[in-house]
Structures are given as C-alpha cells and as structure tokens.
C-alpha positions in Angstrom: -193.1 -196.5 31.7 -196.7 -195.3 32.6 -199.2 -195.7 29.8 -200.8 -192.2 29.5 -203.4 -193.2 26.9 -206.1 -194.1 29.5 -209.7 -193.2 28.4 -213.0 -193.0 30.3 -214.9 -196.2 29.6 -217.9 -195.9 27.3 -219.9 -197.7 30.0 -219.1 -194.9 32.4 -220.0 -192.1 29.9 -223.2 -194.0 29.2 -224.1 -194.3 32.9 -223.4 -190.7 33.7 -225.5 -189.5 30.6 -228.4 -191.7 31.7 -228.4 -190.3 35.2 -228.5 -186.7 33.6 -231.2 -187.6 31.1 -233.3 -189.4 33.6 -233.5 -186.1 35.6 -232.1 -187.8 38.7 -229.3 -185.3 39.0 -229.0 -181.4 38.7 -227.9 -179.9 35.3 -224.8 -178.5 37.2 -223.8 -182.0 38.5 -224.1 -183.4 35.0 -222.0 -180.5 33.5 -219.4 -181.0 36.3 -219.2 -184.7 35.6 -218.8 -184.3 31.7 -216.2 -181.5 32.3 -214.3 -183.5 35.0 -214.1 -186.7 32.8 -212.9 -184.7 29.9 -210.2 -183.1 32.0 -209.2 -186.5 33.4 -208.6 -187.7 30.0 -206.3 -184.7 29.3 -204.6 -184.9 32.7 -203.6 -188.6 32.5 -200.9 -188.2 29.8 -199.6 -185.2 31.7 -199.3 -187.2 34.9 -197.5 -190.0 32.9 -195.0 -187.6 31.5 -191.6 -186.6 33.1 -191.6 -182.9 34.0 -192.6 -180.5 36.8 -196.3 -180.4 35.9 -196.4 -184.1 35.6 -195.3 -184.4 39.2 -198.0 -182.0 40.4 -200.7 -183.6 38.3 -199.7 -187.1 39.4 -199.7 -185.9 43.1 -203.2 -184.6 42.6 -204.5 -187.8 40.9 -203.0 -190.0 43.6 -204.4 -187.6 46.3 -208.0 -188.0 44.9 -207.4 -191.7 44.4 -206.3 -192.1 48.2 -205.9 -188.9 50.1 -204.7 -190.6 53.4 -202.0 -192.4 51.5 -201.2 -189.7 49.2 -201.7 -186.3 50.8 -201.6 -183.2 48.5 -200.5 -179.7 49.1 -202.9 -177.4 47.4 -200.1 -175.0 47.0 -198.6 -177.2 44.4 -201.3 -176.2 42.0 -199.6 -172.7 41.7 -196.8 -174.6 39.6 -199.3 -175.3 36.7 -199.8 -173.6 33.4 -203.3 -172.1 33.4 -205.0 -174.7 31.1 -203.6 -177.5 33.3 -204.8 -175.7 36.4 -208.2 -175.4 34.9 -208.4 -179.1 34.1 -207.3 -180.0 37.7 -210.1 -177.7 39.0 -212.7 -179.2 36.9 -211.5 -182.7 38.1 -211.8 -181.4 41.7 -215.4 -180.3 41.1 -216.2 -183.6 39.5 -214.6 -185.5 42.5 -216.5 -183.5 45.1 -219.7 -185.3 44.0 -218.4 -188.4 42.4 -220.3 -190.9 40.2 -217.8 -193.4 41.0 -214.3 -193.7 42.4 -211.7 -191.9 40.1 -209.8 -195.0 39.4 -212.8 -196.6 38.2 -213.6 -194.0 35.6 -210.8 -195.1 33.4 -210.4 -198.3 31.4 -207.5 -199.8 33.1 -207.7 -197.3 35.8 -206.6 -199.4 38.8 -203.3 -200.6 36.9 -202.5 -196.9 36.0 -202.9 -195.8 39.5 -200.9 -198.4 40.8 -198.1 -197.8 38.1 -198.3 -194.1 38.9 -198.0 -194.6 42.7 -195.0 -196.9 42.2 -193.5 -194.4 39.7 -194.0 -191.4 42.1 -192.5 -193.2 45.1 -189.4 -193.9 43.1 -189.1 -190.2 42.0 -189.9 -188.7 45.4 
C-alpha cells in the first residue's frame, strides 16, 4: 500500500518563501512554486489510490521524477477530471523551473516515489 499522506516539508516551504521575499525570483515564479506545491499535495493521495485517474497521475509524477525511465504520454491528461487536470498543469508549470527535484519536495518523497514506481510496474 502506498502512503498518500505525503506533505511538502516545512523547510522546503520556508526556502521557497525566502527566495520570493528576497527578490531573487520573479513574482510569477514564486506563484508557480506555491501553486505547484499545493497541487502536488493534492495529487499525491490521488496517485496512491486505485482508479483510472490514479494511474494517470502516478504516471505523470513518475515521468517528472525520471522522464527517461518513466515516459509519459501527454494525451493521458485527457482522462482526468477538470480539477485534477488543473493540478497537473500547475505541477508542470512549477516543475518547468524547479527549486529542487520533485521527490525532494516531499517529506519521505524518495520512498514514496520508489513505492509508486514498484506499484505501477506491477499494475502495468
């Protein structure tokens, strides 16, 4: 069973907030990071579930984690509900100019992604 209760670490939130307050990054970048981190926290439990949307979200997360090992077909996004799609797009926008690797944003992120990869390989 995959733990879907992963959260962004407080240290990561403070780091991003400090970059924004320090004027080192644009306001748009700061907003993208905040929106993307909030979206990631909503997407993790979806990816850990066992339904059609979970498969798409898990594949997207794994693709962002390691695109060569886990290629992602963008047409899969068409299978998502509007609010889940919006979160995926926010995550993509955040990851386009990341503050750190996706798996390092979450407390226990490396373990979560390892379990997600193992689970998705078993399910196809």
